[in-house]
N, C-alpha and C positions, 0 to 999 in steps of 0.2 A: 647289345653296348653302350650305346646314347644314353641309354636310360638310365645303367650303372655306372656312368661319368656323370651322369647328371646328381646322382644320389650321392656321391663320392664328393662331389663339390659342393650341395648343401651342406653334408655333415661335417667339412671343411670350416664352412662360413659360419655354422652353430658354433663348432668348437672353439673359433676365433672368438667369438662374440660372449662365449660363456669365460674366457679365461683372459679378456682386453676388459680390464678397470677403468681405463681411459684411453684417449688418444691424443696425438701429439699435434698442434698447434697448425703445422703444414697440412695436415689432413683435413680437417675443421676447414681451414680456407680453401679446399682442393672442392670439399662436397658444395658447402656456400658457395662457390663458381660455380658449380656444375648447376647444383638446383635452381641457382638465380638464371642462367642460360636458359634452362629449362621451362621454367615457367614464363620467363621473358618470351621466348617463344611462341607461347601461346597465346599473346596478346594480340586484341584484333587492332586494324588498323587506327578503328577510331579511338582506342586507347581503353576499352572494356575488355574484361575475361568473363567466359562461360564454359561451365564443363556440363559435362551430361549429368543428368540426376533420375537413379534407377530405383524403383518399386520392386515389388514382385510381380507375380506371374498375373495378377489380377488386372491391372490396368491394359498390359496388350491384349488381354481375354476378351477384355470388357470392348475395345477398338476393334476384335473381329466380328464380336457380337452387333455392336454399332453399323457395320456394315451390312450386315444380313439383317437386319433391322429395316434399313435403309431401301434394301437392296441397291447399294451403291458397293458393289463387292468389287476389290481389285486383286486380281488372283495374286498377281505377282509380290504384292505385298503381303497378303494372307499367307501366302508359300514361306516368305521369309519370319513371319512370325511365329510358323509354326515352329521353324528351325528353333527357335529361340526357348518358346516354351518346352519342347522335349528337351534342350541341353539344361533347363534349371528345374527339370522334374527331381524330388529327392531320392534316396534309395530305399524311402519308406513308401514310393509308390505314389506320392502325392505330390504336393507343390507348397513348401514352405514360406513364410513370410518375408525370408532373411535365407542369407547364404548360412547354410547349414543348420538352418532350423529345422525343426520340429514340423509335424504334417498341420496343413491345417484345412480344415474341413471346405471353407468356402472360397477359399483360393483355389483348390483343388477342383470344385464343380465347375468353377468358370473356365478353368484350365479345361478341363476335360471336355466342356461344351463346345470350347471353341476349335481346340483340335478334331473334336467333331463335325462341326459345321466348315472347316478346313477341308475336310476329307478323308482323315485319319482313318481307318478299318477299327471299329470297337474291338474287335479282338486281335489286334496287334499286340506284341506284350506288354508296352510300355502303356496301351491303354487299358489294357486289362488288368494290371496291377492297381492301375490309376483307381478304377473303378471298384475292385475287390476293397480296398484302403478307403475309399469314401463310403461301402456298403458297411463297412468294420466301424467304422466312426458314427452311425446314425441314419447315413443317407443324406441325400439333398433337403430332406424337410428340417434337419437340423441346422442347415447353414442360419447364416445372420440377415439381417432385415435387408439391407443394399442387395443381395445374392439372391433373395426370395422376390424382392421388387423386381428383379433382372429377368428372374422365370418367370414371372407374373405378365411380364411385356411377352414373352415370346408364348404364355400361352400353356404353361407349365406345368403352372398351380395355380388355383383361383387369387382372386383380388384380398380375400380375406385371411390368404394365409399372411398378407403386411400389416402392420399394424393402423390403427387408425390414426389417419393423419388431414383430416378436410382443410381443403382449401382456404376454409372462413378463416383458418389461423392468421390468414394476411392482413385482417381486417383487424385483430386487436391491438389493444395500443400498447405501449411501451409498459403500464404498469401491470396491464394483466400475465400471471402466471405462463401461461404457453405461449404467450409473444415471440416472435420472431426475433423480436429484440432483446431479448433476454438470452439470445444463443448465440456461439462464436460466430464470426465471419464466415467461416467454410463452411458451417451448419445453414447459416441465411442464405447462401450463394446456393448450395448443393439443394436445400429443401424447396426455395420459391419455382423453379420449374416443375420439381418433382411434383409439389403439390397438384399443379395443373396436369400434369401425366396421370396421376391419383385420380383424378376427377375426372379425365376424358376417357381412362383406361383402355388407351389403342393398343392394337397385337400387331406385332412386328411382320412385315412382308414374310422374312424368311422363306425367300425365293427356291431355296434345296432343300424346303420342308425337313428340316434336322429338329430331333426332339430328344430328350436324354432320361425319358422314364426309368431306364434303366437302371437308373441314379437314387432310384425310391425304393425304400426296404416294402412299401406297401403303397398303393397307388393313391397320389394327390386327394382325389375324390373322400377317402376315408380317414384322411387324416382329420384329427379333432381339436387338436394341441398346439396348433404353430405358435402361439405366443405363450410360453413357458420360461420357466426361472432356466439358469439359476440366477434367483434376484439378489439386489447388492444391499437390499434392506427390507424390509416392512412395508416400505413405500412402494418397491418394486410391484408387492401382490394388490396394494390398493389401486395403484393404477393398471394392472391387467385389469382388475375387474372393473374401472372405469372405460376400457377400452370395451371391456365385454357389451357396457351398459351403453353406449353412444352410439352402437353399430346401429339398433332400430330406428335412434333416435334421427340419425342424421338425412334417412329421407324425407322428413319435415322439414328440412330447411326452407323457406321461400324460396322460387327461383331467382327472382328479385336478389335476394340477398347471395345467394351464388352468383348469379354473373359480377354481383358489384367485387365480389372475391378474386373472381379470376381476372378482372380487369386490374383489380390492387396488385394480382402477381405479377401481369405482364408489365405494369408501370413499375414495378420496383426494378424487374430484370432490364428493360430496355435502357435506361439509362448507364447501366452498369456494365452493360456488353458495349467492349471495345474490339481492338484488333487481337489483345490479350485473352480474348475470350470471358464470358462471365467469372470473376473472381480470378482468373486466370490458374484458375485449378481444373484437370482434368473432370471430374465428376461432375461437376456444375455446366463445363461446356457443353459435354456430349447429352443432359440432360435437357439441354436450351436446344440440342442440334433435333432431339427426338421431340422434345414438345413442339418445334414448328412443322414439323411434319403433323403430328397430330391435331393441329390447328389450321391444317391446309394451305400454312404457306406455302408457297412454289421455292425450290431449291434455288433458283433463280434472283429470288427476292436478297437484296443487300442483306439484312440483317438475318439471313438463313443463311448465306454465303461468307459474312464474317464469323459466324458460328463455327460453321463447318471447317475453313481455314483456321482459324485459331488451334482445332483438333491436330491438323494437319501438321501444323508448325511442332505438335512436340513427337512426331515420330523420328526416331534415330536412326540410320539405314548405316550399316556396318558392311556393307556390300551384300555377305549371303546370310545375314538374319537383320532384322526390325525388331525393337520394339519401342513401346508409347511412354514416355515420359509423365509422371504424374502432373509437372509443373517445371518450368525456366527458374535457373536462379542467377541471373546475369550482376543483379546488383550486389545480392549477399558474395559471388566470386571473385568478384573486383574488387568490393572492399578489404576481403579477406586476401586477397594475391597483392592487391596495392601494398597492406599492411605487410606483407612477407617482401616483397621487393625494397622499402624506404626502410626497415630493418637491416636487411643484408647491405644497403647502401650507406648506411649511419656509421658514424663513429670513426676514428682514428683508422682502423682497418675496414674500413666499408670500401665496397669494391664498386665500380663503374659509378661513380658516384652521380655524375652530372647526365650519362646518358640515363640511367635510372630516372633520376629527378626530372628530365624531360617528358620521359613515356608516362611518368606518373600525373605529370601536370595534364597530359592528355586525358588521364584517366577522369581527373580531376574534373574536368568543362564536362565530359559524359556525363559525370554523377550528377553535377549541379542542373545540367540541362533536365534531368528527370527527375528533381525534385519536386515534388506535389506542393504547390504552391495557390491555386485558385480553385480545387475540389474539396468541399467537407465530404469527405465519405461518412460510412456508417458509424466511425467512433463522434462524432459530432452528436449523435441523438443524446448521449448522456454529458457533452460540454459544447455548447451549440456556439458558444462565446471564443474559444477556440480558435487561432488562426494555425491553419495547416501548413504542414512543414516536414514533412515527414517523406521518406522512398518507400517504394513497393520494392517486395521481392524480386518481381518478372521484369521484365521490358514494360509492361504498361497492365495497372490496377490500380485506377486512382482511386476507387473508391477504398481500398483496403493496403494503406500504407504500413509499413512494418517497422514495429518499435525496434527489433532489433538490429535491424538493417539500417534502419535510421542513425542508431549509436555508433554501431562501426562502421557508417560512410562519414558520421560527424566526427569521427577520432581519426579516421584518413586523411580528412581533407585539412584539418587541423595539424597535421605534421607534413604534409607535402606543401601547400598553399593557404595558409593561413590569411594571409591579407588579401586574395584573389575571391577567397572564402566566407568572409567574412559575414556578408550577410546569409548566405547559406546556412551557415554554422549559427548565427545567431537566429534563426529561425527553427531550425531543427533543436535546438536549446529547447526552445521556446513550447515547441510543439511536445516533447518529450516530458518537460516538467508537468506539462497540464494533462500528460496521459495517466500519472500515476495515481494505482487506486488508493482506496480508500487506508488500505494496511499497510501502506508505505512501499509495494512491490508494483512492477509492469505486468500485465500480460502481453501476449504477442500484439493484437488490433485492438483492443476495445479497455475501457475503464472497468470496474467491480463486476466482470462479468463471470460472475460465481454463483449465480442460481441454484447449489448444487442440485437440490431433487431432480431438475429437468434431467440430469444423467441417471434416473431410474424409471424414467417413461420405456415404455416397449421400443418405442422407436431406436432411443437413446441404448440398444442393447453394445455399441461400439466404447459405450462408456465417455466419450470425448466431445460432446455437445456444447462442451463451453469453454473459454480461455480465462481461465483466470490467472494470477500473477502466479509467476514461477521464479524459482532463484536465479536461473540462467538469464533469462529477461533481464530480470531487475539487476544483476551485477553489472552488465553490460552496460545498462542506463548510468547506475554509480560512476562508469570506469569514464564514460565521456563526460559526465557533469564533473566529475572531480579533476580530470585530463584539461578541461577549458578551465578551472581555478576559479570562478567567479563565488567570491564570499557570499552574495547573496542568495546561491544554491545550497549554501549549506545544511539551513534546517530541512531540506528535501533530502540530502545526502544522509542524513543522521536519520531521519525516520526510514528509510529505505534498508539503513544498516541493521536496523533493531529487527524489520522487518526479515534479514538474511541470517540476524542470530536464531530466532524464533523457528526458521527452516532448516538449521543444522540437524543431519542425522545422528542418533545416538553415539554412534562408531566414530564420525566425525568430516562425513561426507557432505554433498550435498547433493538431492536429485536431481539430474539432468534431462529437462523436458523433451528438449529440441536437440540434444545430441547423445549419442549413446558414452556411456548413464552418467555412472556417481563421478568418474572421472572427469568428463565433460562440465558435470556439474559442479566439481569441488577446484577445479580449473578456472571457470569464470568467475568465483565466489573469491577464491585466492587471488586473481590480481583485481579485482575492487577492491577488496578490502586495503590492500598494499596501496594503490595509487589515492583511496580516501584517506588517508593516515591512519587506519588501525594498526596499533603495533604487533611487530612478528611475535613478540612473546605472548600477545593476548590468547587466553586459553583455548577461544575457538579456531583460532588459528595452528597453534601447536596440536588440538585433538585432529584437524586434517592434515598436516603435515605426518603425523605418527601413522594414519589412516593410509593415506598416499604410498609411502615409505613400507608401510605392511603391506600391501600389494603388489609391490615390485617384484617381477620376475627373475627367478636365476639368470636368464640373459640380459639382465639389465634393462629390457624393457616393459612397457606397460601393455595388456590388453584387457580389453572387457567386452562380452558378450552380448548382445540383444536380448538374451534371456533373462537379463536382469530385470526386464520390464516384465516380466514373469515368475517373478519369484524365485530364479536364480542370485547366487551370491553376488553382492557389489563389487563391482573391479576385478571380476573375475574372466579368463576365458581361457580355451586351450593354447594360445601364443599370443604374442606377443606382436602390438600393430603400431604401425608407423604415427599413426593421427595420436591415439590415445600415449603414445610415450610423448610425442610432442606435447600433447596437452599436460602431462604429469612435470616435464620437465619444468616447462612454463610458469606451471604454478609454485614449482618448488621454488624456481629463482626468483620467484614473486615478491616472493618472502623471505629472501635473504640467501638461502640454501645453495646458492649458485656452487660453493666448494663444496659441498656435503658428495659422501661417494657416489649418493642416490641419484644424483645428478650427473655425474661423471662418468658413470656407469649406461645412462640413460641415453649421454650425447655419443658413448661409443656405440652402443645401439644403433641408433640412428647412422650414423656414418657408415659403419659397417654393411648395414643395408639397402645401402642406396646401390644403385645399379650404375651400368658405366654410362647410362644416357644423362644422370643426375636427377633420376627419379624413383620412387618408392612403389614397389607392389603391395596391394591391400585388397584382398577379396571382401571381406567381411564388411557388414552395412555400419553405418557408424553414426546414424542420426533416427529421429523417429519422427511420423508424422502421429499417429494415434498408438500409443501403448497396448501391446496384445492385438493389434489388429492391422497396423500399415507402416512401413518402417520403411528407411531410405538411406541409399548408399550414392552419396556426393562423391563424385570422382574427381574433384579438386582437392579434398582435404588431405590426402596421404601426400600433396606435394605440398601446399602452401604452409598448412603449420609444420612440418618438419624444418622448411626452410625458417621458418621463422626462429623456431627454437634453436637451431645452431646459431644463426647470426646473432640472437639476445644473449647467446651462453659467450659467445665472441665479445662482444661489444660490452658485457658489462663485464668482460676479464681486463679490459681497457680502461675501464669506466674508472673518473677518481672517486665518485663516491660509492660502487657498486650496487646502486640501487636503482630498481624498475623505475622509470619516470614517468611512464605512458601505462593508459588503463588497460591498453590489450598486449 
């Protein structure tokens, strides 16, 4: 009876949304106030916000295997991670890369291996169907490079199942094609300790003797084609042959050179190792933990302790289950939450103005304390004379400030406390301008990190070895600079606008590299075009508006699936989602469509979907780490983006100009 009543309530809610073309001002005000209270209640006492950041089964599974590799097994944690892994198993028998996603072979092999290590009976129904699905998809031999490396560490496959990646790569200068300096920050951070592991080739302690040979179609010793396509181009075949040619040559490298390379890798890692972990991302952090063990560094050594504790900080314990985050997102969450709160508190109808401003000044102080002013990170390899001035995504990651975060934080400080943040904003502006790539765009962490051929080497089967400029990050940088309004920045902005014009998709959208997907990219760009002064009737703006309005769903919302990174139709999903709806509404309002039916219906959707706690529900993943390989669910998106959209809608209605004056 309870289930039936829930269904009726849901149907009534959907019918109401379908029938409502707009909502009353009082309803909007109530929704804003409720959301503002809910979001404000999540703020930490020191002024910052941090929400959970969830990926797929891969990282929790890898964490389980890490404990077995080290023989540092915590039975309680393992049991709770098992609950999480079983819960997110797909109906197809394996594990997807995102909510409602299709079967993914590599994630499924790791999840199965982890559950077996936890103690699950391989003949249990969930293990049996997982094994059958894995074998039906070619078995563990056909997994991606990172999975085969994990299997090699446990002795499940020979090391020749992995691509040639000699530690001597660490000795190559920036101008060398295979130099790690030509790779993205995340690739450098992951590869450096991995090269040491590959050179030392340790074997997991694996105290329970867990093996997964049942996941191979034929024994690993009989597999002869570990490195194979599909290749992205003829270069993929060339690099495959190069991989084969290099294997017999590597043992001929003089031991002195080999030792020098090992030292170079360690010398790269140790300055970058902090309480946040190497690169502040799980794969690099876990590789460092295993590296120290392989080098014979005792667990009591401060370096090993720091590396291990950084991994522990990624675990999220919900009481009955635990999962491991890929990283944490406090600076990003604080910037976006702060922008939502200041929007709600602004304008003639702004709510809790003084209270909100006081709390956001604490946020501004917290952020200013974390601006990276004294460390020249890896980005300086391409611009050594540029002063640092950015923010990292995480609590601590000084060598790898994030361009996108820096632009968002700069826009928040400019709105909340421009005088108190004058120096911080100036340093951020200087750094952002200095990080512009040759083509006018911005990457997330590096300049001109676009040597595309590297994505064709066997190690890069994930296709994400690089950090080239992207439309969404570039749009945020334009938004920040245009919001500041310094006339000296106009040439920088104009160059970036030309880049965005060249990146528009034929149907009018923009690809969203760091958020799902074309709705995210289009929202980012339209906000930038508006504040940069591009006329709202510019052809590229009109094409984008037509596309956004064309993908609006019957209930007034918008939704987009991560499958759009895998060939799915842009801007489509089987349901509307609060975050995507908010992006679309914000995008349309940015270019003067506040009074359009599309915006009014989108606002009605957001209001009617809010629950009595002032929050929204969203299970779908809303961001991407690496397209086709690694996706993300920011738990805060469903809260701060709808609040921003509703508050912006209210504020524009009371505005004399009706124009969005800010970059975000």
